[in-house]
ZADO-1210 file (C-alpha; in nm, 4 decimals, padded with zeros to 6 digits):
<atoms>
<atom x="-02.9945" y="01.9134" z="-01.2299" code="MET" pos="1"/>
<atom x="-02.7403" y="02.1329" z="-01.4060" code="SER" pos="2"/>
<atom x="-02.4227" y="01.9673" z="-01.5257" code="THR" pos="3"/>
<atom x="-02.2122" y="02.2733" z="-01.4379" code="ILE" pos="4"/>
<atom x="-02.1463" y="02.1677" z="-01.0750" code="PRO" pos="5"/>
<atom x="-02.0446" y="01.8217" z="-01.1952" code="ILE" pos="6"/>
<atom x="-01.8089" y="01.9723" z="-01.4521" code="GLN" pos="7"/>
<atom x="-01.6589" y="02.1899" z="-01.1807" code="ASN" pos="8"/>
<atom x="-01.6072" y="01.8852" z="-00.9594" code="LEU" pos="9"/>
<atom x="-01.4398" y="01.7020" z="-01.2453" code="GLN" pos="10"/>
<atom x="-01.2102" y="01.9986" z="-01.3050" code="ARG" pos="11"/>
<atom x="-01.1231" y="02.0092" z="-00.9346" code="ILE" pos="12"/>
<atom x="-01.0418" y="01.6377" z="-00.9408" code="GLN" pos="13"/>
<atom x="-00.8174" y="01.6922" z="-01.2423" code="ASN" pos="14"/>
<atom x="-00.6227" y="01.9691" z="-01.0670" code="GLU" pos="15"/>
<atom x="-00.5936" y="01.7645" z="-00.7477" code="LEU" pos="16"/>
<atom x="-00.4701" y="01.4684" z="-00.9502" code="THR" pos="17"/>
<atom x="-00.1951" y="01.6780" z="-01.1021" code="ARG" pos="18"/>
<atom x="-00.0787" y="01.8390" z="-00.7777" code="GLY" pos="19"/>
<atom x="-00.0995" y="01.5348" z="-00.5515" code="ILE" pos="20"/>
<atom x="00.0538" y="01.2951" z="-00.8050" code="SER" pos="21"/>
<atom x="00.3514" y="01.5227" z="-00.8719" code="LEU" pos="22"/>
<atom x="00.4136" y="01.5785" z="-00.4995" code="THR" pos="23"/>
<atom x="00.3935" y="01.2086" z="-00.4180" code="LEU" pos="24"/>
<atom x="00.6195" y="01.1173" z="-00.7095" code="LEU" pos="25"/>
<atom x="00.8937" y="01.3571" z="-00.6034" code="ILE" pos="26"/>
<atom x="00.8771" y="01.2850" z="-00.2297" code="ALA" pos="27"/>
<atom x="00.8186" y="00.9116" z="-00.2761" code="GLY" pos="28"/>
<atom x="01.1030" y="00.8681" z="-00.5232" code="THR" pos="29"/>
<atom x="01.3538" y="01.0532" z="-00.3048" code="ILE" pos="30"/>
<atom x="01.2438" y="00.8793" z="00.0158" code="GLY" pos="31"/>
<atom x="01.2293" y="00.5273" z="-00.1211" code="ASN" pos="32"/>
<atom x="01.5544" y="00.5531" z="-00.3182" code="VAL" pos="33"/>
<atom x="01.7318" y="00.6754" z="-00.0040" code="LEU" pos="34"/>
<atom x="01.5778" y="00.3838" z="00.1877" code="ASN" pos="35"/>
<atom x="01.7063" y="00.1387" z="-00.0732" code="CYS" pos="36"/>
<atom x="02.0566" y="00.2855" z="-00.0433" code="ILE" pos="37"/>
<atom x="02.0404" y="00.2761" z="00.3369" code="LEU" pos="38"/>
<atom x="01.9200" y="-00.0821" z="00.3687" code="PHE" pos="39"/>
<atom x="02.1754" y="-00.2181" z="00.1212" code="THR" pos="40"/>
<atom x="02.4678" y="-00.0898" z="00.3285" code="ARG" pos="41"/>
<atom x="02.7080" y="-00.3602" z="00.4406" code="ARG" pos="42"/>
<atom x="02.6162" y="-00.3137" z="00.8070" code="SER" pos="43"/>
<atom x="02.2450" y="-00.3727" z="00.7384" code="LEU" pos="44"/>
<atom x="02.2179" y="-00.5956" z="00.4325" code="ARG" pos="45"/>
<atom x="02.2503" y="-00.9126" z="00.6429" code="HIS" pos="46"/>
<atom x="01.9769" y="-00.8106" z="00.8863" code="ASN" pos="47"/>
<atom x="01.6387" y="-00.9798" z="00.8128" code="PRO" pos="48"/>
<atom x="01.4433" y="-00.6694" z="00.9162" code="CYS" pos="49"/>
<atom x="01.6461" y="-00.4565" z="00.6726" code="SER" pos="50"/>
<atom x="01.5586" y="-00.7004" z="00.3950" code="ILE" pos="51"/>
<atom x="01.1886" y="-00.6413" z="00.4619" code="TYR" pos="52"/>
<atom x="01.2372" y="-00.2628" z="00.4660" code="PHE" pos="53"/>
<atom x="01.4236" y="-00.2816" z="00.1347" code="PHE" pos="54"/>
<atom x="01.1448" y="-00.4895" z="-00.0213" code="ALA" pos="55"/>
<atom x="00.8890" y="-00.2397" z="00.1101" code="THR" pos="56"/>
<atom x="01.0705" y="00.0512" z="-00.0553" code="SER" pos="57"/>
<atom x="01.0950" y="-00.1298" z="-00.3898" code="VAL" pos="58"/>
<atom x="00.7242" y="-00.2182" z="-00.3788" code="ALA" pos="59"/>
<atom x="00.6361" y="00.1424" z="-00.2954" code="ASN" pos="60"/>
<atom x="00.8359" y="00.2711" z="-00.5940" code="ILE" pos="61"/>
<atom x="00.6510" y="00.0345" z="-00.8282" code="ILE" pos="62"/>
<atom x="00.3119" y="00.1390" z="-00.6894" code="ALA" pos="63"/>
<atom x="00.3984" y="00.5096" z="-00.7064" code="LEU" pos="64"/>
<atom x="00.5009" y="00.5038" z="-01.0703" code="TYR" pos="65"/>
<atom x="00.2205" y="00.2825" z="-01.1957" code="PHE" pos="66"/>
<atom x="-00.0391" y="00.4923" z="-01.0145" code="SER" pos="67"/>
<atom x="00.0845" y="00.8493" z="-00.9763" code="CYS" pos="68"/>
<atom x="00.2955" y="00.8841" z="-01.2916" code="LEU" pos="69"/>
<atom x="00.0218" y="00.7486" z="-01.5183" code="THR" pos="70"/>
<atom x="-00.2403" y="00.9713" z="-01.3533" code="ARG" pos="71"/>
<atom x="-00.0115" y="01.2730" z="-01.3886" code="LEU" pos="72"/>
<atom x="00.0495" y="01.2058" z="-01.7582" code="LEU" pos="73"/>
<atom x="-00.3231" y="01.1697" z="-01.8204" code="MET" pos="74"/>
<atom x="-00.3877" y="01.5209" z="-01.6838" code="THR" pos="75"/>
<atom x="-00.1635" y="01.6497" z="-01.9640" code="PHE" pos="76"/>
<atom x="-00.3562" y="01.4565" z="-02.2296" code="GLY" pos="77"/>
<atom x="-00.1288" y="01.1540" z="-02.2582" code="THR" pos="78"/>
<atom x="-00.3836" y="00.8749" z="-02.3110" code="ASN" pos="79"/>
<atom x="-00.3864" y="00.5265" z="-02.4521" code="THR" pos="80"/>
<atom x="-00.5764" y="00.4411" z="-02.7675" code="THR" pos="81"/>
<atom x="-00.9238" y="00.2928" z="-02.7307" code="SER" pos="82"/>
<atom x="-00.8009" y="-00.0522" z="-02.8307" code="SER" pos="83"/>
<atom x="-00.5427" y="-00.0429" z="-02.5516" code="GLN" pos="84"/>
<atom x="-00.7711" y="00.1011" z="-02.2822" code="GLY" pos="85"/>
<atom x="-00.8750" y="-00.2197" z="-02.1067" code="SER" pos="86"/>
<atom x="-00.5289" y="-00.3798" z="-02.1189" code="ILE" pos="87"/>
<atom x="-00.3650" y="-00.0611" z="-01.9927" code="TYR" pos="88"/>
<atom x="-00.6278" y="-00.0283" z="-01.7196" code="CYS" pos="89"/>
<atom x="-00.5752" y="-00.3814" z="-01.5907" code="ARG" pos="90"/>
<atom x="-00.1966" y="-00.3655" z="-01.5834" code="PHE" pos="91"/>
<atom x="-00.1916" y="-00.0215" z="-01.4200" code="ARG" pos="92"/>
<atom x="-00.4431" y="-00.1201" z="-01.1531" code="THR" pos="93"/>
<atom x="-00.2730" y="-00.4530" z="-01.0814" code="PHE" pos="94"/>
<atom x="00.0729" y="-00.2968" z="-01.0456" code="PHE" pos="95"/>
<atom x="-00.0733" y="-00.0325" z="-00.8154" code="THR" pos="96"/>
<atom x="-00.2627" y="-00.2460" z="-00.5658" code="PHE" pos="97"/>
<atom x="-00.0460" y="-00.5595" z="-00.5709" code="MET" pos="98"/>
<atom x="00.2740" y="-00.3761" z="-00.4625" code="PRO" pos="99"/>
<atom x="00.0792" y="-00.1668" z="-00.2094" code="LEU" pos="100"/>
<atom x="-00.0634" y="-00.4804" z="-00.0515" code="THR" pos="101"/>
<atom x="00.2738" y="-00.6545" z="-00.0601" code="ALA" pos="102"/>
<atom x="00.4478" y="-00.3568" z="00.1038" code="SER" pos="103"/>
<atom x="00.2102" y="-00.3590" z="00.4017" code="THR" pos="104"/>
<atom x="00.2623" y="-00.7334" z="00.4470" code="TRP" pos="105"/>
<atom x="00.6395" y="-00.6822" z="00.4307" code="PHE" pos="106"/>
<atom x="00.5961" y="-00.4559" z="00.7342" code="ILE" pos="107"/>
<atom x="00.3890" y="-00.7288" z="00.9020" code="VAL" pos="108"/>
<atom x="00.6712" y="-00.9733" z="00.8278" code="ALA" pos="109"/>
<atom x="00.9218" y="-00.7268" z="00.9763" code="ALA" pos="110"/>
<atom x="00.7099" y="-00.7142" z="01.2926" code="CYS" pos="111"/>
<atom x="00.7114" y="-01.0942" z="01.3024" code="ALA" pos="112"/>
<atom x="01.0899" y="-01.0900" z="01.2616" code="ASP" pos="113"/>
<atom x="01.1250" y="-00.8500" z="01.5578" code="ARG" pos="114"/>
<atom x="00.9017" y="-01.0818" z="01.7597" code="TYR" pos="115"/>
<atom x="01.1162" y="-01.3823" z="01.6683" code="ALA" pos="116"/>
<atom x="01.4507" y="-01.2096" z="01.7278" code="SER" pos="117"/>
<atom x="01.3422" y="-01.0887" z="02.0733" code="SER" pos="118"/>
<atom x="01.2222" y="-01.4310" z="02.1879" code="SER" pos="119"/>
<atom x="01.4066" y="-01.6260" z="02.4568" code="SER" pos="120"/>
<atom x="01.3317" y="-01.9461" z="02.2643" code="SER" pos="121"/>
<atom x="01.6154" y="-02.0610" z="02.0396" code="VAL" pos="122"/>
<atom x="01.3655" y="-02.2289" z="01.8073" code="ARG" pos="123"/>
<atom x="01.1643" y="-01.9090" z="01.7578" code="ILE" pos="124"/>
<atom x="01.4788" y="-01.6974" z="01.7145" code="ARG" pos="125"/>
<atom x="01.5900" y="-01.9314" z="01.4370" code="SER" pos="126"/>
<atom x="01.3160" y="-01.7828" z="01.2160" code="PHE" pos="127"/>
<atom x="01.4958" y="-01.4457" z="01.2219" code="SER" pos="128"/>
<atom x="01.7325" y="-01.5244" z="00.9348" code="GLN" pos="129"/>
<atom x="01.8004" y="-01.3643" z="00.5971" code="VAL" pos="130"/>
<atom x="01.7229" y="-01.6852" z="00.4065" code="LYS" pos="131"/>
<atom x="01.3894" y="-01.7177" z="00.5837" code="PHE" pos="132"/>
<atom x="01.3028" y="-01.3513" z="00.5213" code="SER" pos="133"/>
<atom x="01.3763" y="-01.3940" z="00.1502" code="GLN" pos="134"/>
<atom x="01.1382" y="-01.6898" z="00.1338" code="ARG" pos="135"/>
<atom x="00.8693" y="-01.4885" z="00.3124" code="ILE" pos="136"/>
<atom x="00.9126" y="-01.2030" z="00.0633" code="ILE" pos="137"/>
<atom x="00.8702" y="-01.4403" z="-00.2315" code="TYR" pos="138"/>
<atom x="00.5623" y="-01.5916" z="-00.0660" code="ALA" pos="139"/>
<atom x="00.4065" y="-01.2484" z="-00.0057" code="ILE" pos="140"/>
<atom x="00.4670" y="-01.1466" z="-00.3679" code="ILE" pos="141"/>
<atom x="00.3119" y="-01.4715" z="-00.4935" code="PHE" pos="142"/>
<atom x="00.0057" y="-01.4487" z="-00.2675" code="ILE" pos="143"/>
<atom x="-00.0479" y="-01.0780" z="-00.3424" code="SER" pos="144"/>
<atom x="-00.0246" y="-01.1498" z="-00.7153" code="SER" pos="145"/>
<atom x="-00.2760" y="-01.4334" z="-00.6808" code="ALA" pos="146"/>
<atom x="-00.5177" y="-01.2142" z="-00.4836" code="ILE" pos="147"/>
<atom x="-00.5066" y="-00.9234" z="-00.7273" code="TRP" pos="148"/>
<atom x="-00.4693" y="-01.1343" z="-01.0416" code="GLY" pos="149"/>
<atom x="-00.8474" y="-01.1294" z="-01.0798" code="GLN" pos="150"/>
<atom x="-00.8109" y="-00.7659" z="-01.1926" code="MET" pos="151"/>
<atom x="-00.7115" y="-00.8924" z="-01.5366" code="PHE" pos="152"/>
<atom x="-01.0627" y="-01.0386" z="-01.5620" code="VAL" pos="153"/>
<atom x="-01.2748" y="-00.8124" z="-01.3443" code="CYS" pos="154"/>
<atom x="-01.1588" y="-00.4661" z="-01.4534" code="PHE" pos="155"/>
<atom x="-01.2323" y="-00.2523" z="-01.7569" code="ASN" pos="156"/>
<atom x="-01.1365" y="00.1021" z="-01.8415" code="GLY" pos="157"/>
<atom x="-01.1220" y="00.3692" z="-02.1065" code="SER" pos="158"/>
<atom x="-00.8370" y="00.5967" z="-02.2142" code="PRO" pos="159"/>
<atom x="-01.0377" y="00.9041" z="-02.1125" code="GLU" pos="160"/>
<atom x="-01.0751" y="00.7928" z="-01.7497" code="SER" pos="161"/>
<atom x="-00.8292" y="00.8277" z="-01.4624" code="PHE" pos="162"/>
<atom x="-00.9682" y="00.5173" z="-01.2989" code="ASN" pos="163"/>
<atom x="-01.0384" y="00.1593" z="-01.3936" code="CYS" pos="164"/>
<atom x="-01.3649" y="00.0145" z="-01.2739" code="TYR" pos="165"/>
<atom x="-01.4873" y="-00.3400" z="-01.1962" code="PRO" pos="166"/>
<atom x="-01.6883" y="-00.4792" z="-01.4845" code="SER" pos="167"/>
<atom x="-01.9633" y="-00.6306" z="-01.2648" code="THR" pos="168"/>
<atom x="-02.1275" y="-00.5616" z="-00.9300" code="LYS" pos="169"/>
<atom x="-01.9789" y="-00.8818" z="-00.7881" code="PHE" pos="170"/>
<atom x="-01.6288" y="-00.7742" z="-00.8951" code="CYS" pos="171"/>
<atom x="-01.6821" y="-00.4376" z="-00.7298" code="ASN" pos="172"/>
<atom x="-01.7854" y="-00.5924" z="-00.3964" code="ILE" pos="173"/>
<atom x="-01.5089" y="-00.8529" z="-00.4195" code="PHE" pos="174"/>
<atom x="-01.2343" y="-00.5975" z="-00.4844" code="ASN" pos="175"/>
<atom x="-01.3557" y="-00.3582" z="-00.2159" code="ASP" pos="176"/>
<atom x="-01.3615" y="-00.6466" z="00.0318" code="SER" pos="177"/>
<atom x="-01.0083" y="-00.7540" z="-00.0625" code="ILE" pos="178"/>
<atom x="-00.8739" y="-00.4010" z="-00.0227" code="LEU" pos="179"/>
<atom x="-01.0537" y="-00.3543" z="00.3075" code="LEU" pos="180"/>
<atom x="-00.9415" y="-00.6866" z="00.4581" code="ILE" pos="181"/>
<atom x="-00.5930" y="-00.7438" z="00.3152" code="PHE" pos="182"/>
<atom x="-00.4747" y="-00.3825" z="00.3140" code="TYR" pos="183"/>
<atom x="-00.6726" y="-00.1667" z="00.5564" code="SER" pos="184"/>
<atom x="-00.7770" y="-00.3956" z="00.8425" code="LEU" pos="185"/>
<atom x="-00.5783" y="-00.7184" z="00.8762" code="LEU" pos="186"/>
<atom x="-00.2196" y="-00.5859" z="00.8391" code="PRO" pos="187"/>
<atom x="-00.2502" y="-00.3073" z="01.1025" code="PRO" pos="188"/>
<atom x="-00.4193" y="-00.5522" z="01.3406" code="LEU" pos="189"/>
<atom x="-00.1384" y="-00.8066" z="01.3028" code="LEU" pos="190"/>
<atom x="00.1230" y="-00.5313" z="01.3359" code="MET" pos="191"/>
<atom x="-00.0157" y="-00.4213" z="01.6715" code="PHE" pos="192"/>
<atom x="-00.0497" y="-00.7795" z="01.7989" code="ILE" pos="193"/>
<atom x="00.3066" y="-00.8693" z="01.7007" code="LEU" pos="194"/>
<atom x="00.4324" y="-00.5371" z="01.8365" code="GLY" pos="195"/>
<atom x="00.2679" y="-00.6004" z="02.1726" code="TRP" pos="196"/>
<atom x="00.4125" y="-00.9528" z="02.1877" code="LEU" pos="197"/>
<atom x="00.7571" y="-00.8168" z="02.1020" code="THR" pos="198"/>
<atom x="00.7347" y="-00.5653" z="02.3870" code="ILE" pos="199"/>
<atom x="00.6475" y="-00.8494" z="02.6240" code="GLN" pos="200"/>
<atom x="00.9538" y="-01.0426" z="02.5062" code="HIS" pos="201"/>
<atom x="01.1818" y="-00.7427" z="02.5540" code="ILE" pos="202"/>
<atom x="01.0526" y="-00.6798" z="02.9052" code="ARG" pos="203"/>
<atom x="01.1367" y="-01.0327" z="03.0147" code="HIS" pos="204"/>
<atom x="01.4708" y="-01.0667" z="02.8396" code="ARG" pos="205"/>
<atom x="01.8004" y="-00.8968" z="02.9353" code="PRO" pos="206"/>
<atom x="01.9430" y="-00.6960" z="02.6467" code="ILE" pos="207"/>
<atom x="02.3046" y="-00.6086" z="02.5781" code="ASN" pos="208"/>
<atom x="02.2735" y="-00.2409" z="02.4883" code="ARG" pos="209"/>
<atom x="02.6044" y="-00.2148" z="02.3079" code="LEU" pos="210"/>
<atom x="02.5453" y="-00.5124" z="02.0798" code="SER" pos="211"/>
<atom x="02.1842" y="-00.4206" z="02.0081" code="ASN" pos="212"/>
<atom x="02.2112" y="-00.0514" z="01.9123" code="SER" pos="213"/>
<atom x="02.1283" y="-00.1245" z="01.5467" code="LYS" pos="214"/>
<atom x="01.8450" y="-00.3506" z="01.6555" code="GLU" pos="215"/>
<atom x="01.6933" y="-00.0684" z="01.8601" code="ARG" pos="216"/>
<atom x="01.7230" y="00.1711" z="01.5669" code="GLN" pos="217"/>
<atom x="01.5452" y="-00.0777" z="01.3425" code="LEU" pos="218"/>
<atom x="01.2772" y="-00.1257" z="01.6073" code="ASN" pos="219"/>
<atom x="01.2165" y="00.2497" z="01.6212" code="ILE" pos="220"/>
<atom x="01.1905" y="00.2675" z="01.2420" code="MET" pos="221"/>
<atom x="00.9513" y="-00.0256" z="01.2420" code="LEU" pos="222"/>
<atom x="00.7299" y="00.1293" z="01.5098" code="ILE" pos="223"/>
<atom x="00.7149" y="00.4496" z="01.3031" code="THR" pos="224"/>
<atom x="00.6155" y="00.2524" z="00.9934" code="GLN" pos="225"/>
<atom x="00.3462" y="00.0631" z="01.1828" code="VAL" pos="226"/>
<atom x="00.1914" y="00.3817" z="01.3209" code="ILE" pos="227"/>
<atom x="00.1954" y="00.5460" z="00.9766" code="CYS" pos="228"/>
<atom x="00.0389" y="00.2450" z="00.8051" code="VAL" pos="229"/>
<atom x="-00.2323" y="00.2167" z="01.0706" code="ALA" pos="230"/>
<atom x="-00.3257" y="00.5857" z="01.0548" code="ILE" pos="231"/>
<atom x="-00.2992" y="00.6325" z="00.6789" code="LEU" pos="232"/>
<atom x="-00.5028" y="00.3206" z="00.5998" code="SER" pos="233"/>
<atom x="-00.8005" y="00.4577" z="00.7971" code="LEU" pos="234"/>
<atom x="-00.9344" y="00.6866" z="00.5182" code="PRO" pos="235"/>
<atom x="-00.9444" y="00.3952" z="00.2744" code="THR" pos="236"/>
<atom x="-01.1187" y="00.1747" z="00.5320" code="SER" pos="237"/>
<atom x="-01.3819" y="00.4394" z="00.6067" code="ILE" pos="238"/>
<atom x="-01.4434" y="00.5090" z="00.2374" code="GLU" pos="239"/>
<atom x="-01.4851" y="00.1399" z="00.1513" code="LYS" pos="240"/>
<atom x="-01.7190" y="00.0764" z="00.4458" code="ILE" pos="241"/>
<atom x="-01.9279" y="00.3811" z="00.3485" code="TYR" pos="242"/>
<atom x="-01.9374" y="00.2610" z="-00.0125" code="SER" pos="243"/>
<atom x="-02.0686" y="-00.0806" z="00.0909" code="GLU" pos="244"/>
<atom x="-02.3309" y="00.0647" z="00.3291" code="ILE" pos="245"/>
<atom x="-02.4700" y="00.3111" z="00.0721" code="THR" pos="246"/>
<atom x="-02.4323" y="00.0833" z="-00.2296" code="MET" pos="247"/>
<atom x="-02.8084" y="00.0222" z="-00.2694" code="LYS" pos="248"/>
<atom x="-02.9115" y="00.3845" z="-00.2234" code="GLN" pos="249"/>
<atom x="-03.0363" y="00.5866" z="-00.5194" code="VAL" pos="250"/>
<atom x="-02.7866" y="00.8689" z="-00.5727" code="LYS" pos="251"/>
<atom x="-02.7937" y="01.1792" z="-00.7874" code="SER" pos="252"/>
<atom x="-02.5265" y="01.2424" z="-01.0487" code="ALA" pos="253"/>
<atom x="-02.3810" y="01.5207" z="-00.8353" code="GLU" pos="254"/>
<atom x="-02.3576" y="01.2958" z="-00.5277" code="ARG" pos="255"/>
<atom x="-02.1924" y="01.0232" z="-00.7331" code="LEU" pos="256"/>
<atom x="-01.9336" y="01.2722" z="-00.8556" code="GLN" pos="257"/>
<atom x="-01.8722" y="01.4008" z="-00.5016" code="ILE" pos="258"/>
<atom x="-01.8264" y="01.0447" z="-00.3745" code="GLU" pos="259"/>
<atom x="-01.5927" y="00.9707" z="-00.6650" code="ALA" pos="260"/>
<atom x="-01.3853" y="01.2758" z="-00.5701" code="ASN" pos="261"/>
<atom x="-01.3755" y="01.1710" z="-00.2040" code="LEU" pos="262"/>
<atom x="-01.2737" y="00.8175" z="-00.3017" code="ALA" pos="263"/>
<atom x="-01.0004" y="00.9648" z="-00.5188" code="PHE" pos="264"/>
<atom x="-00.8784" y="01.1851" z="-00.2318" code="MET" pos="265"/>
<atom x="-00.8540" y="00.8914" z="00.0108" code="THR" pos="266"/>
<atom x="-00.6378" y="00.6843" z="-00.2253" code="LEU" pos="267"/>
<atom x="-00.3226" y="00.9009" z="-00.1972" code="PRO" pos="268"/>
<atom x="-00.3152" y="00.8297" z="00.1774" code="SER" pos="269"/>
<atom x="-00.2068" y="00.4775" z="00.0789" code="CYS" pos="270"/>
<atom x="00.1186" y="00.6212" z="-00.0590" code="TYR" pos="271"/>
<atom x="00.1974" y="00.8787" z="00.2084" code="LEU" pos="272"/>
<atom x="00.3892" y="00.6421" z="00.4380" code="PHE" pos="273"/>
<atom x="00.6245" y="00.5390" z="00.1555" code="SER" pos="274"/>
<atom x="00.8473" y="00.8496" z="00.1567" code="PRO" pos="275"/>
</atoms>
């Protein structure tokens, strides 16, 4: 088979990388910086849900710059030396997927906080506190770092490649499974469960509308975030499931390149909810 179609596909991927990365960097930076300013206002900084939103925005900024900025620079020929390739690959991949995973779990924690704050039980409402939310954030960061820490062992890369790849078949399956479970499937499921339970609490509890105007605004923002995360994580879920199903099939070089392009195109959906 001629290599011309493959070269064309690689050129298309390069152009898409440049355009998508630049767009996400600009929109993501503006959106997340504005979020950080908003959620550090005096009227919101002592609200546990605002703390989770702030942590989400910070995590999104880290993921955006370690993923999109480095990809953008590589399209202009800014590469690492061969001796730095593997180290660069591992750090870039870790600081892309660890913050992304943490940010989705911060949203899950925000849903849990809304569930606790809407409960009629004093004991359950006691979990909706700033000190408790800070501990949860530290725990999520620690667990996410532990989950993705294996990237420093399992991943290799080269300065000529946009992507870093697992060094073994086991690492590939393991990482795909982690991304599918801890980013694409489990967080949206927990968000919807906690959201449904929160609605049940609200229905059975009288609410003072004047004193809870900010709470309602935060609830609306949280619902929007949940819907965005659930929808935008679908492409990654579908791509990973397809990859696992077709893993043992014999594929041509052109099909492999097409699948690589499709996998690349699904990844930006992970960042789209951050602005």
